[in-house]
N, C-alpha and C positions, 0 to 999 in steps of 0.2 A: 274606620282605621285604628280607632283606640282598642277594640277588640283584638284586632290582629296583632297589635304590639303586646297586648297582655298575653296571648297565646304564645307569641314568640318568646317572651321573657319566661314564662312557666316551662315552656319546652327546654329553653336554655338551662334553667335551674335544675330541672329533672335530670337532664343528660350529664351535668357536672358530676352528680353525686355517683361515685364508683367505689364503694367500699372493697378494699382488698387490692386495688390497682395502684402501682406507684406512679405511673404516667398520668398526664391530664386527659380527661375524656374529651371527646368532640364536642365543642360548645357552639349552639346555633347563634349567631349574631343578627342575622336579619332574614327575613323571607316576607314577600307580599301576602302570600297565601298559605296557610297551614291547616292540615286536616289529619286525622288519626283514625285507626280502628284496630281491632284485634284479628289475626290471621294465625289459625292453628295455635293459639294460645300465645302469641307473640305480639307485642306492640309494634305497628307500623305507622309511619308517619310520611305524609306526602307534603312537599314544599315546592313552591313555585315562585318566580319573579325575584331576581336580585338576591339569590340564595348566597349566604355568606356564612362559613363556619370557621372556627378557629380551633387549633390544637397545638399547644405549647407554642413555638414561634411560627407554626404553618399557618397560612391562610388558604381557604378553599372556596372558590366562587364558581357558580354555576346558574343555569336558568332553572333547573328543575333537580329535584333529589326525591329519593324514595329510601327511607332510613328504616332499617330492622334494628330496633334498640337492643334487645336482648343479645343476639349475636354480634353487636357492634359492628355492623356493616351498613353501608349506604352506597346506592347507585346514583351516580351524578350524570346528568345529561345536559345537552345544550352546549354552550360555550363554557367547557370546563377550564378552569385555571388554579394550579396550585403555585402558590409563592412561598418559598422558604429560602431566602437568599443564602448562598448564591443560586440556588435551584429554581428553576421554572418549568411547569410541565402544563401543556395545553392538549386538549383532546375534545373529540365530540361526545364520548361516553367513557366513565371510568367507573369501576367497583373498587370501592377503598374499605380496606379493614382497619379500623382504628386501633386495635389491639396490636397487631403485628405491623403497623404502619407500611401495609403494602397496596400499591395502586396497580390495577390492571387496566390499561388504557386502549381505547379503540377508537377508530374514526380518526385517522391522520393524527396520531399522537406525536408530540414533540417535546423532548426534554433538553433544556438548556442549562448551561453553567457558564462560569467565567470563561471558559476555554473553547468549548464544543456544544454542538447541537446534534442531537440524536434523533432521527425520524424512522418511522416503521409502520407496518400495517398494525402490528399488535406490539404493546410494551408493557413489561412488568417492572415496576420500579419498587424497590425495597427502601424506604426512607432511612430506617434505623442502620441499615447496613451501607448506605449511600451506593448501591449498585443496581444496574438495570440489565434486563434480558430482553431482546427485541427479536422479532420474527417478521418475515415477509420481505417488502422492499426496503432493506435497511440501509441507512446512509449515516456515518458518523462524520461531521465536518467541522473543521477548525473555526474558530469566531472570526478570523480574518481570511477564511475561504482559501487557505493554501494548501492543505491536503485533505482529501476526501476519501474515506473508506466506504465501499458499498458491498452487499453480499445479501445472502438469504437469512442469516442467522449472526446474531452478534451478542456477547457479554460485554458489558462497560462498568468498570469500577472506578469511578471518579476520584475517590480519595488517593488511590495510588497511582492514578493516571495509566490505568491498563485497559486494552480492549482486545478481545479476540473475535474474529470475523470468519464465518465459514459459508458455504453455499455459494461457489463461484465468486470468491471476493475480488474486488478491483480497487487498487490504490492509484488515485489521481492527484498529481502535483500540479499547482497553477502558479503563475506570476500573480503580481499585484492587480493585474488587469484583467484576470480571469483566463488568460491563455494557457492552455494546457502545455506543460513542460515535459511531463512523464507520466506513463501509464504503466502499471505492473499487474499482472494477473497471476494467481496461484490458487492452491488447494485450501491452503489455511494462512491467515494473517493475524499477527498479533503486534499490539502497540505496546511500548514501555517507556516508562519515565516522562509521562505526558507528552508523547509525540517526538521525544529526542531520539528514540530508537525503535525501528520496526523489524520483525522477523518474519519471513514468509517461506513456505515449505510447499513441496509438491512439484507440480509442473509450473515452474516460475518462468515468466516471459516479461521481460523489461523492454519498453520502447523509450528512448531518450535521444534527442536530436536525430542523426542519422543511423543510429545504433540499434539493432534488435538483439537482446542478449537472452540467453536460456540457462537454466541451471536447476538442480534440486532443491537448494537451499541458499536463501538470501537474507543477509542483514544490511539494513539500511541505516547508517549513522548520520542522521540529518544534521546533528549539531556540526560534525566535522565534514559534511558533505562528501560522503564516501559510501559507495555500494561494494559489499563483499560477497563473491559468488563462489560457492563451492558444490560438490557432488555433480561432477561432468558439466562444468560451465563451458560455454561457447558462445560466440557472438558473430554477428555478420553485418557487414556495412558496405554498401554497393557490391562491389566485386570481391570484396575480401571476407574471408572466413578465419576467425581467431579462436584459438583453443589453449587450454593449459589445466593442470590439476585444480588451480586456484586462479581467481580474476578479481581485479578491483577497477571500479570505474570512479574516477575522480572528478568532482564537479567544482566550478568557481564561476560565482555571478550567473547562475542559471544555466550554464553550458557545460558541456563535457570537455575537460582539457586533458584528460590522461586515461588511459587503459593499461593496466599492468597485468602481465600474465606471469604465473609462477609454477615451476616444476612441468618439465616435458611440454614445453610451449612450441605452438606452431601457428603460422600465418599463411593460408592459402590466398593467392591473388589470382583471380582469372585474367588471362591476357586479353587485352582490349580487342573486340571482335572486329574492329575496323583494321586492325593489324593482322590477327590470326583468323583464317576462315573456320579452323577447327578448334575445339574447345581445349585450350592449353592452361597450365597453372604455373606460376612461380611459387616458390616456397621458401620461407624463413624458419628456423628451428633454433631452439637453445634452452636453457636452463630457467632463463628469466628474460623477460622481454618488457620493454618500456615504449608506449606508443604516445606521442604528444599530439594534441590536436589544438588548431587555432581557427576560430570562426568555422567551425565543423569541418575542417579539413586537416588532413595528417600534415605535421609540419616536420617531425622527424621521428625515427625508430632507432631504438638501441637494443641490441640483442647481446645477452652475456652468457658465458658457460657454454663451451662446445657450440659456439655460433656457427650456423652454416646457412648458405643461402644458395638457391637454384633459381636463375632467371633467364628468360629467353630474350635475345637480343634481335631487335627488328630495325631496319631503316626503311621509313616510310612503311610500305606493307610487305618488304621483303625480308625474309627471315635470313638472319646472318649467322645463327648458331645459338648456342648456351654458354653459360658461364655458372661455375661453381666456386664459391669462396668459403674457406674455413679459417676460424681464428678464436682467440679467446673473446673477442668482442667486435661486433660489426654495427656501424652506425650508417643509417640511410638519411639522407636530407632531401626534403621535398619542397617544391615551390608551386603554389596553386593546386596541390595535389598530386603533381607530376614528379617523379624521381628525378632528382638532379645529380646526386653524387653519393657514392658509397665509399665508406672508408672501413678498412680492416685493422684492427688493432691487436696484437699478440706478443709473446715473447719471442725473441729471434728463433727462427728455424720451426716454430710451431703454426705458422700460418701459411695459407696457399690460395692462389687463385688462379684457376685454370679456364680458358676460353676453348670451346669445342666448337669448330666450324660444322655446318650442316652435315656433311658427310661422315663425321666422326662423333656425332651427338647421340647416335642410338642407344650405346651402353649408358650414357648418363640419363637419357629419357627413361630407361628401364629402371634405374635406381631411383630416380624422381618418383616414378608411379609407385613403387613400394613404400616410399616416404608418404606419399599422399593418402594410401589405402586407410591407414588408421584414423586420420582426421576425417575422411569422407564417411567412414562408418559410424563414428560418433554422431556426425551430423544427420545422417539417415536415420538413426535409432531415436534420437531426439525428435525428430519431425515425425516420425510414426507415432510417438507418444502423445 
């Protein structure tokens, strides 16, 4: 064993000598076995058994190492561990360049820091720049397992709290027990401000509570619990389809509490099939719409700006006609998801509410069908994409 220790010490002293370099060379601290040879004019060293290197503040541990001295590279295999707090890298195989401080990790690589864990099939980590590029089955997960980003490729810049995920990316948010609260799919995903803000683009699909929402671009302001949807946003919930040029989904205590629609808004509600044998829709339109939820049920709706409502009137399963209401503001109140009361608010003379019996409702139905076309076309186009 004394010869092994002498070899280790001589190797460490030889490796520290690095004329012309500003940073410390890789130093061998321990190895149970060490052997060396010349290969194509280069010194090669094979080490095994509790191999331990240091370079500046970083520690490197592995079962075996093959070191190419002149090119300043080493292949680490076995249980590879890099410790450089707050970073921790593990893998089954790593190529390390001591000059550039680059790690190319394979066989279940995992990079951890104080806030997140990055796993992938392959991982390239640059220690000097403190950033990683990952490929394969990529996952970036918060330390407390609240948000996970998955995809085929990812860039992670730890120092600035930024990540970009491509390749069918998925964002999953969970509660403290690991129950899934929300999933979002898109073409591209970006994380900013160490997870306080996310931006997603492409074919965005959000699932939260009983709502499925779609758009071309999403900003998730996690700190303020708000999802902002633009580029043809629309959502569906049960028999309801909602759309506008802009949409906001508001969250509180892990539940959806509000859905705001801005500019040319519309809500289509399919009439309950137990009342109507044919497919019929009620419609709300306006410039701004606020929908409030309580325990995943609609509690009230406020429509502002040229507010208009069309709805079918049924008594049990018998059609009694249709109603059209116009005003500056329309408020709808629900109990257990069932409409209980409608209130129209407007300046004197600018509001109206007209009831059409079945025999007089044909003209109103034609008007309603024209109003429904735009919303239906948007829904079909988005589904085809």
